[in-house]
N, C-alpha and C positions, 0 to 999 in steps of 0.2 A: 925633335922637331916636325916630322912629319905628322906625330899625333897632335900636336899644337895647332898645325895647318888645318888638320881635319875638323877638330875641335873649333877651330875660327869660322869654317864654313858651315857647321852645325850651328854655330850662334848666328852667323847670318841667315840662317834660312827660319831659325826659331823668328827672329826680329821681323822678316819677310812673313810670317804667319801671323805674327800680331800684329803688323802692318796691316793685314787685310782684316783680323779680328778688330782691331781699333777702329779700322776706318771703314767696316762695312756699313755704318750709317751714311756715308756720302754717297755710296750707290743706290742705296735702298730708300732713304730717310722720306723723300716726297712721295713716291710710289706706295709707301705704307702709310705715311701721313694722309694722304688723300684716299686711303681703302681701296685703291685699285688694286692691290695686290695684297695676299695673306703673307706675313714675313717670311714663312719658308720658302713658299713661292717666290718673292724679291729675292732672297739672298741666294736660292738655286741659280735663279738667271743673272744675278750678280757675278757669283763666281764664274760662270762660264766666260761671262765678258771678260772679267779681270784675267782669266787665262788666255784670251785670245788677243787682247790689247796689244802686249808687246811685239806680237809677231806682225803686227799692222804697221807699226810706227815707228819701227828701226831703236836703234839704242843710242840715239844723241845725250837722252838724260844720262844713261849709264856713264858714257863717256865724261861726261862733266862730273859726275859721282866720283869717279875712277880716277881722273888725272887732273879735274880741274878746283877741286877744294885743297888738296894737299900734294906737294910735289912729290909724285911716287917713288922718287931715289930718296926720300926720307922714310919710308913706309916701313915698319917693321909688323910682325905677327902681334906683339903687344901692344903696340898704337892700335890696330884693326880691331883687337878684342875689345881694348878700353874704350873704343869706339861705341862697337856694338852694345856693351854693358851699360853705359850711359845713355844710348837711345832706349835700350828695352826696358831699364828701370824706370824712365822717364813716362813712357807708353804706360806700364801698368800703373803707375801712380795716377795718370790723368783718367785712365780707363775705370781706377775705383771712383774717381771724383765725378765721373760723368761728362769731364770735359772732352768737348770735339777736337783735341789740338792736332796739331800737324806730326803724323808720324816720320815725314819727310823730312823737316825742320828738326826733329829730335834727333835723326840721324846726322845731319850735316852738321848739328851743334855738337854731337858726339864724337866725329872728325875733326873738328876744330879743337875742342878739349884734349882729346887723344893726342893729336898733333903735336900742340904747344909743350905738354907734358913731355912728349918722347923725345920731341927733335927741336923746341923752340919755335919762336913766331917764325923764322926765317922759312920754315916747311910751309907755311899758309901761303896759298895763292890767291892773293886779292882782288885779284879780276875776276877768277869764278866765283867770290863770295858777292860781287856786284852782280852776277846772274841771278844770285839768289834772292839779294834785295828786291831786284827787279820784280820777280817770280812772286815774292811777298806783298808788294803794292800792288800789282798788275791785276791777279787774280781775282781777290775779292772784289776790288772796285770794278772791273771790266765784268765782272760776272753778276753784279747789282745792277748797272746800268744795262746789260744785255737782255737779263732776264725782265726788268722793268719795263724795256721798251718792248720785248715781246709778248708780254702779256697786257700790254695797253693795246698794240695793233691788234691783238684778240679780242679785246671787250670792245674796240671797235667794229671790228668786222662782225664780230656776233652779235652786236647790241640787240638784235630785234629777234634772235632766233631765244624758243624757250630753255631755260637754263638746265632742265633735266635732258633735252636733246644735246647741247653743250658738253655736258660733264660725261653724256654716253661716249659723244665723239672723242674728247681728249681722253677718257678713262682709256681707251685700246690706243690712242697715239702716245699716251705716258709709257706705255710698255716698251715702244719703241725709243721713246727719249731716254726712258731709263738704262736700256740695253746700250745706248748710246754714250751716257754717260760712264757706265761700268767699263766698256771697251778702254775709254781716255784715261780712266783710273788705273786699270791694269797698264796702259803704256807708260804711264808717268810714274807712280808709285811702285810699281813691279820693276822697274829699269834700276831702281837707287841700288837694290841686292845685287843684282846682276853687276854693278860696276865695283862693289866690294869684293863679291867673290872673285871675278875677273883680277880686282889687285891683289887678293891672297894668292891667286895661281900665279901671278907674275913675280911676287917675291920668292915664290919656291922654285922658280924657272920652269915650270910647267908650261907655260906660254913666254915667248922671248919678247913680245911688246905688246903692248896693251891694247886686248880686244876683247870682243863677248863672243865665248864658242857657243855654239847651238845648245850645248847639253845644258850650258849655266842658264840660258835663255828658258827652257823648259824645266828645270829645277825650280827656277825663283817663279814663274809663273803659277806652278803646281801649288807653292808653298803659300803665295797671296791668295790663291783662289780658295785653297782650304780653309785659310785662315778666315776670309769672307764669308765662306758658308757657315762656319761655325760662330761667326760672330758678333760679338760689342752690342748687345742690346741696351746697356745703362745708357751708351751714347745715342743709339737709334731713337730713344724716347726723348732727348733733349732736340735732337735735329729735327725729328718726325713732328712733335706737336708742341714742343715749349717754345719754341722760338716765334710761331705762326701757325694759324690754322690755314691750309692751302686747300682750295678747289681743283679738281682735274686740270684744268687750263694753265692755273698757276704753277701746279707742278711740273707741267710740260714745256713751260716757260723757262723754269727754274733749271730743270736739266738740260735742256738745250741751251742756254747761256752757258752754265758751267761747263759742260762739256766740249762746247765749242773752243772756249779760252785754254782749256787744258789740250785739246788736239792741236790748237797752235804750238803751245810752248815745249810740248812734247817733239814736233818737229825743230823747232829752234833750239832743243838741247837746255832749256830753262826748268830747272827742278821745281816746278810749282808744288801748291800744296792742294791736293784735291780737295780738303778740309774747308780753307779758305776759300776756293771756288765756291763750291757749293752752299757754304753758309752767307756769303754776299749774295748769291742766286735766290737763295731762299727769302732774304730780307728784301731784295728788290722785287720779287714776285708777291710777297705778300703785302708790300706797301702801296700796289698798284690802286685799290680802291680807298684806302686812306693809311696813314703813315702811322696811325694809332694802331693799326691791327698788328703791328711787328712788337714784339715785348723787346724794346731795345735794351733793357737793364740786361736781360740774358744776353743780349748780343754785345753789353759790353763786358760782362765776363768771360765770352769766349774770346773776346778780343785782348783782354789783358792774359789769357791763358797763352795766346798766339804769341805775344810779346815776350813771354819769360821762357818758353819754350827753347830757344836757341841756347841762351846763355843758362837756363838752368842744366839742360841737358850736358852743356859744354862742361859744366862744373862738377858732375857726376861723372864722366867719361875723365875729366883731368883728373880726379880724385881715384879713380878706378886703375887708370894706368900706372899712378905712381906706387899704388898697392902692387900691381901685377909685377912692376920692374923691379920693387926691393923683395919679392918672393924669389 
């Protein structure tokens, strides 16, 4: 049983690494797309931000994941491993397709599918799922609105300035906004694996009540930051150049809008998707001069990928859990 628990923790850290790898585009897409930083510089900055983020914003999201989606009393190692397998497989599939889907929602779908396969629907906490749905709706919509509003204010404020001067100023400011987004990305996404590992420790009696030990925060933060550093160039291309072409002021607006909504949701313990937040923000900032500047066809493809993420990862996790139980 100890070996299985260790295996489950390793699987959780692998997912965390893939989360950073898969979602690296979230942190660096705009700063790469505007050519403010080279890709290697951008991912190094993002990795540092992803590591620090969980230490700044508390563990409210980890608590939601650990005991707000499935009743801890029903949780077994088989369920946890099945959930992680579902999330990991879905992340790999969407990475190969270059789709910026949500690793967060892949994990949530995995937890739901594995929980139903292992313990039935009575194990699912539907109040917690309402938080997830709230995050799904709020993060892209508010990200779009805030980024559009910030970009509009910047256009108005700097209308009489030379474009080259404006680009120069916001090129420097975008380094700050990109760091801000990386911090909130680490705070929200990094916490999800913390919740899973804490749940594993609870099932094994290592901790007697649900809490996130300091060493778990360090492990999860390190795993997601390493994944970000090594990561996800297929999705970077989609996020950085295929949705729309951004100027530095638009990149600044997108990162600031996306990061602000993520920071608020992290404090509230709502497991939002960083992918949803920054995708909506990029669309909002890109549309500020003209709506046609955004390739809405790419946007629709992304939205469909969002919609199917939870049921698809849940289905994979459901099947994985049944296989694990039969072995």
